[in-house]
N, C-alpha and C positions, 0 to 999 in steps of 0.2 A: 634448445634441446641438443643432445649431448649424442653425439651420431656413434653409429653401431662402431664395436671397435673392429681393426684390420684381422680377423681372423686369419687370413689366408698368409699376411706380411707375416703375422706373427712366429708361426709354424713352419714359414720356410728359416725362420734363424734356431729353430729343432734341428740338434744332429738325427743322424737317419735312429739308434737306439732310444733313447728321449721320443720319439714319431710311434716307431712298432713298440713301444709299452705300451702308453698310453692307445693305442688300437687296441688293441689284448683285452684292455680293462673296460675299455668297450665294448667287446664282444664278448664278454664274459655274462655280459648284460643282455646283448642287443642278438638273439639267434641269425636274424637273416644278415646282420655283419657278418657274425662268427662265418657265417654257412658261405659270404662272402667270398672273404677274406682266405677260407679254407680252398676252395675254391681254383683261387688264383696259385695261390703257394705253392697245389702240388702242382698245375698245369706249369708256373716255370722252375720245379725243384727248386725252391726255395723253405723247404723240411727244416733244414740242419738253423735257420736263425727263426725261424716256431718254435722248435724246441729249447735256442737255447734263453730266451724270451721267455716261456714259461716256468723255465728255471729257476730262474733273477727269478720269477714270482712267485711262485711258491715257496722259493729259499726266502723268500719277503715278510713271506707270512701274511700275502695280498684274502680278503675275504673276496673274492670273487670268487664264483662256483664255474670252475674249470675243466669240470672232470667232459663236457657234452666235447668241448674243444679237442683237451687231452687225447681222446678216447676215437675220436676223429679224426687227427695225427695219426695211431697209436694203427688204422684202421688206411690209411693213405701209403704208411711208410713200407716201402720191397724190405724184404732177410736182409738182415744183418745188423751190423751195428746201429744204423738210427731206428732199427725195428724196436730192439732192446731197449734201450732209452726209451724212445716212446710209450714203451710197456709201461717201464720205470715207469715215470711220472706220470703216468695213467694209474702207477697202484697210488701213489702220493695226494692224487688226485681227490681220490675216494676216498681216500683218510680226510681229507677236510672237510670231501662236501662227498656222504654219502646218498648215493645214489640207490635205487631202485633194488635189493639186492637179492631178489629171484633174477632182474634185468640183465643184472653184470655176472648173474650167479651161469647163466645161458650165452652170454659173450665168451666168458671162457669158459665153457661147457665146446662154442661154435672155435675159438682158435686153437684150440686143442685138439680136438674131436675130425675136424671139418675141413679143416687149409692145414696141406701140405706145405714144407715149408717154414713153418713156425717154429720159433722159440719154445720151448717148454720151459715154462712161466713157470715161478717162485709161488707157489699157493700164500703159501707165509706174507707179503706181499701185500693181499687183499683181504688177509682175513678179519681187523677189522670191521673194515667197508663191509665182507658179506655178513655179518653175524650168524648167528645161531640160526638165523632162517633161511640165509643166502649157504650155508655150509649140509647145509637137511636139503637143500632143494639138490645141491650136484651132488650128495651121498644120494638120494630116493632116485635122479635122474639116471645117473653110473648104472644102479643098477638092474637099467634092463638095457643095457650097452653090450654087448661084443668086448671078452677081455682082452683089447689090443692094449699094444704096449703104451699108447698116451694114456688112456682106460687106468687100467694097472697100476700109469708113475701118478694119474689125478688123485683113484684111491689111498694111494702108496700118503703123501700130503695129505689127506682131508682127515685120516690117519693120526700123524702126527700134529697138524694142528690144534685137533681137538680131541691130542693125549687118550688117545681110543690106546692103551697099546698092545691088547690080547688081541686086535683085529690087525693090528700095524703088523704083527709078528705072526699072523696066519699067512698072508697075504707075501713077506717075507721067504716065511716057509715056507710055500709053493713054489718058489723059483727055483732053478736047476741051483743045489750048492756050489758056491765059489769061497776063495777067502772072503773077497767084497761085502756076499752076503751074511757069512759067517759071520765077521766083524761086525755089521751093523746088527745083527740081532746078539750079540756080547751086548755092545755098548749100550743098544736099548735093557737091553735087561737090570744092564748094571745101572744106570740112572731112574729107573724104575726101585729102584732100591732090590729089587730079588736077585740078589749078586748069589745063593747057592745053584741059583738055576744058570746063573750068568758061566759060573764053575763048571757044570754039568756039562754046558751048552759048548763050551769049548774043549773039555776034554778028550766032547764024542765024537767034534767035526774039522779039528785042526788035526791037520798033518802028525807034529810032534805033539801031544796031548798037555806034558807039560809043560812047554814054549807058551804055548796058551795059556797054563797056568799061571805062570812070571809071570806074562803083560799083567793079566787080569791083576798080580797081586802089585804090579808093581805102579800100575795106576791107581789103584786105591792107597795104595800111600801117599800119593802125591796128590789125588786130591784129599786124604785126610789124614794128615801124618797124629800116627799117636803108638804108645807102646805097641797096644795089640794090630794094628798093619804093620807095623814092623817086624812083629814075629810073624806073620805071618808069611812078610816076603821075604824071612827069610829058611823059613823051612821050606818055600816054592825055588828059592836060590839054591841051597843045599842038595837039595833032590839034583840039579845039575851041576855040581859042584863049581859052582857063580858067586857062592855066598862073598869071600873077600870083595872081589869086584863090586859086586853088585852093591855093598853098601859102601864101599866110598863116595860110589858118583850118589848114593840118596840119600848120605848125610851130608854130602858138598851141596847138593842142590837145596836143601831143605836149609841148611844155614845160611845160606845167599838167601830163600827166600823170604825165612819167618825164621827168625833168631827162637822166639817166644814156642813156638809153634816145636826147634828141635830141643830145647831144656831138656824135655821127658825120655825124649829119644835116645840124647847123647847121654844117660842118667843112666838109662836100660843100660847101652851099649857097657856104658867104665863096667858095670856092676856085669856084665859077660868077660868081661875082658879080667877081672881081679879071678874070674869064679876060674879061669885057667891054672892057675896057681901055678904058672912058671914064670923066669927073669922079667921075657917077652911079654905076655901078658902085663906084666906090671909097669913096664920102660913102657905098651902103647896104653893104659892105663891111666898113666901122668900126662903123656901129650894129650888124651882126652882130654884130663882137665882141663889143661891148660884152655882147651878152644872151646868148654864152658864157661869157664871163667869170662871168655870172652866173648859169650853169647847174651851171659849173663847182668854184661854192660853195655852192651846192644840192645839188649832189651829191656837195659832201665831197672832190673831189676837187683843189682850190688847186693845189698846186704843177704838178699835167700841162697846168693852160691858163700857167703860164709858160714849159716848156719847150715847149706848144707853138706860143704865140708867135713864140719865138724865133725854132725852124724856120721858121715864112713870113715875117719878116721877111728872115732868112739867104736863101729865095730868093726872093725878090720884094725885093729891096734894091738893086733900081735903079727900081724902081715909084714915085720921089719922089713924085708928088699923090695915091702911097697911103699911105703915110705920112706925107704932112699930115696924111692926113685920119683917120687911127688916131689921129696927136697932139690934132685938134679936137676927137675923141669925147673927148677924157679918157682913154689907157692910155699907160702909160708902155712906151714903145718900146727895147726895148736896142740896147744899136751892130747893126749888120751884121758880124758875123765872130764872134761871143760866140758859147760855145758853147749847149749845149740845156740850159740853169740851172734855175732857176726864175725868171721876172723881176718886176716891183715888180708888186703890183698897184693899187697906189695910186693915187686917183682923179690 
């Protein structure tokens, strides 16, 4: 008969980290063992190593349900970095193994409204685990609570998580007007596609309305660069006599970030310069054409530049000074009247 293996002797050969992993995996299946380990950890101030192991198991994608252990660790930690870390690990554990959504909602309410010194948590981290049922329970419970700062903060986060723009706007509008609140409202309206309301709110509340409109137009151009957003940015910058500097920065940033998106904007800029009908405008237009040629190369659209240049020359063939400046910029000019076929791109 084969003798039983010497488990004690084997366990003594393992390093402390491996033993801790084995114990925690078993604790995820055995509530009594888990509770005993938690009591010992708290009694001996060993919260940090437990959190380390919890994180390793979550990172490794363990199948064990670590939510009870992670919650006990969060409840046991003192205020500070360890508590914030424990809350984050609990949120991850809840996302992997969803607990009862109403119980989780009640725990969040308890920690945020009834426990002084607890940090404000990010409700979005628990959104998946809460689901519709948990979020609705949170909202219904808060409706009957006094509007403390903590309750208002939770209500804001619920509106953000559920995408309830109008409720969030109402909460923010009820707060004392500050630059930070105004900026949140403007960004919220803009992200919801309500650009007209965003501009109107900025114009009403920003100390210098035209500054606020320029900031909005700048953000819109960066998010969605196009001839239309470029024109809107130009109009706002011209109101403040800032267009040359604003234009240079916008074009440089766009060319660096997205050559393909920059092409139609640069073309519009070239037309603007040509419309000035003066030598300086023609000279700058030629320089922009060099940059536009480089953008076509970076976007792998070289033949398209030749067609564009042929069309430009055909349209402006009477502007001799413009054609001289284009040649001076070392751009081969197709003959006027040529069809819009690829033009030479050689220097």
